[in-house]
Residue frames as qw, qx, qy, qz and C-alpha x, y, z in Angstrom:
[[0.175, 0.201, -0.495, -0.827, -80.24, -98.21, 68.89],
 [0.571, 0.367, 0.612, -0.406, -83.81, -98.83, 67.75],
 [0.038, 0.168, -0.706, -0.687, -84.51, -100.14, 64.25],
 [0.485, 0.443, 0.641, -0.397, -88.03, -100.11, 62.80],
 [0.228, 0.225, 0.682, 0.658, -89.64, -100.22, 59.37],
 [0.232, 0.201, 0.126, -0.943, -91.88, -97.28, 58.53],
 [0.553, 0.061, -0.500, -0.664, -94.09, -99.56, 56.40],
 [0.712, -0.085, -0.676, -0.169, -94.30, -102.86, 58.29],
 [0.274, 0.088, -0.737, 0.611, -93.44, -102.40, 61.98],
 [0.359, -0.663, -0.603, -0.262, -96.95, -101.09, 62.75],
 [0.458, -0.534, -0.312, 0.639, -95.45, -98.27, 64.84],
 [0.170, 0.965, 0.159, 0.124, -96.00, -94.53, 64.54],
 [0.709, 0.211, -0.154, 0.655, -92.44, -93.35, 63.90],
 [0.011, 0.646, -0.089, 0.758, -93.07, -89.78, 65.09],
 [0.711, -0.622, -0.010, -0.328, -94.55, -91.00, 68.41],
 [0.928, -0.128, -0.125, 0.328, -91.58, -93.32, 68.85],
 [0.499, 0.420, -0.139, 0.746, -89.08, -90.52, 68.22],
 [0.296, -0.700, 0.062, -0.646, -90.87, -88.29, 70.74],
 [0.858, -0.487, -0.052, -0.155, -90.81, -91.06, 73.35],
 [0.899, -0.235, 0.081, 0.361, -87.16, -92.14, 73.03],
 [0.182, -0.760, 0.302, 0.546, -85.38, -89.39, 71.14],
 [0.707, 0.669, -0.058, -0.223, -84.83, -89.04, 67.43],
 [0.127, 0.756, -0.639, -0.057, -81.09, -89.71, 67.59],
 [0.334, -0.280, 0.896, -0.088, -81.46, -93.40, 68.52],
 [0.718, 0.394, 0.490, -0.299, -84.15, -94.35, 65.98],
 [0.056, -0.325, 0.718, 0.614, -83.10, -95.86, 62.66],
 [0.688, 0.412, 0.342, -0.490, -85.86, -96.30, 60.07],
 [0.332, 0.470, -0.685, -0.447, -85.60, -98.78, 57.20],
 [0.860, 0.029, -0.405, -0.309, -86.37, -102.33, 56.14],
 [0.357, -0.518, 0.717, -0.299, -85.79, -104.86, 58.94],
 [0.428, 0.233, -0.817, -0.309, -86.90, -107.91, 56.89],
 [0.086, 0.108, 0.923, -0.360, -89.67, -109.34, 59.10],
 [0.412, 0.034, -0.153, -0.897, -92.79, -108.19, 57.23],
 [0.640, -0.086, -0.647, -0.406, -94.41, -111.58, 56.77],
 [0.424, -0.087, -0.816, 0.382, -93.84, -112.75, 60.33],
 [0.108, -0.439, -0.570, 0.686, -95.70, -109.95, 62.15],
 [0.066, 0.465, 0.550, 0.691, -98.57, -108.59, 60.09],
 [0.352, -0.775, -0.389, -0.353, -100.66, -107.29, 63.00],
 [0.663, -0.609, -0.203, 0.385, -98.21, -106.90, 65.89],
 [0.089, 0.965, -0.233, 0.081, -95.90, -103.96, 66.53],
 [0.914, -0.197, 0.110, 0.338, -92.25, -104.97, 66.23],
 [0.342, 0.875, -0.276, 0.205, -88.74, -103.71, 65.81],
 [0.804, 0.039, -0.379, 0.456, -85.19, -104.17, 67.06],
 [0.326, -0.912, 0.150, -0.198, -83.83, -102.68, 70.26],
 [0.275, -0.696, 0.663, 0.023, -80.08, -103.07, 70.70],
 [0.333, 0.340, -0.819, -0.322, -80.23, -105.84, 68.03],
 [0.131, 0.145, 0.945, -0.264, -82.90, -107.81, 69.94],
 [0.249, -0.342, -0.623, -0.658, -86.33, -108.30, 68.33],
 [0.155, 0.191, 0.625, -0.741, -89.16, -106.86, 70.43],
 [0.248, -0.310, -0.706, -0.586, -92.78, -107.75, 69.58],
 [0.175, 0.204, 0.611, -0.745, -95.90, -106.40, 71.31],
 [0.312, 0.543, 0.777, -0.057, -99.64, -106.52, 70.57],
 [0.264, 0.891, 0.326, 0.173, -99.81, -102.88, 69.46],
 [0.442, 0.585, -0.130, 0.667, -97.74, -99.75, 68.95],
 [0.379, -0.783, 0.120, -0.478, -98.71, -98.17, 72.27],
 [0.896, -0.425, 0.123, 0.032, -97.47, -101.20, 74.23],
 [0.832, 0.266, -0.003, 0.487, -94.32, -101.42, 72.10],
 [0.213, 0.718, -0.133, 0.649, -93.36, -97.78, 72.55],
 [0.585, -0.722, 0.143, -0.342, -94.07, -97.94, 76.30],
 [0.952, -0.230, 0.085, 0.185, -91.93, -101.06, 76.74],
 [0.707, 0.397, -0.014, 0.585, -89.07, -99.70, 74.65],
 [0.023, 0.790, -0.115, 0.602, -89.05, -96.25, 76.23],
 [0.696, -0.663, 0.162, -0.225, -88.89, -97.83, 79.70],
 [0.913, -0.243, 0.267, 0.190, -86.03, -100.20, 78.80],
 [0.664, 0.687, -0.066, 0.286, -83.81, -98.48, 76.23],
 [0.687, -0.409, 0.024, 0.600, -80.11, -98.09, 76.99],
 [0.288, 0.949, 0.090, 0.096, -79.21, -94.50, 76.16]]
């Protein structure tokens, strides 16, 4: 399961859903807004993943997600 915030994760949610599948993406507050203002971040299988930008984040997640 992937958890991201549509406001603060700095990730394009539609691009993420296209890359990994809509059924495994949960969108909502993940309570890390202040910690990562410029980086892309979110949770993958309850583990925090942080990358420099959304493109790197989506690439890393789509290559490593357990489906």
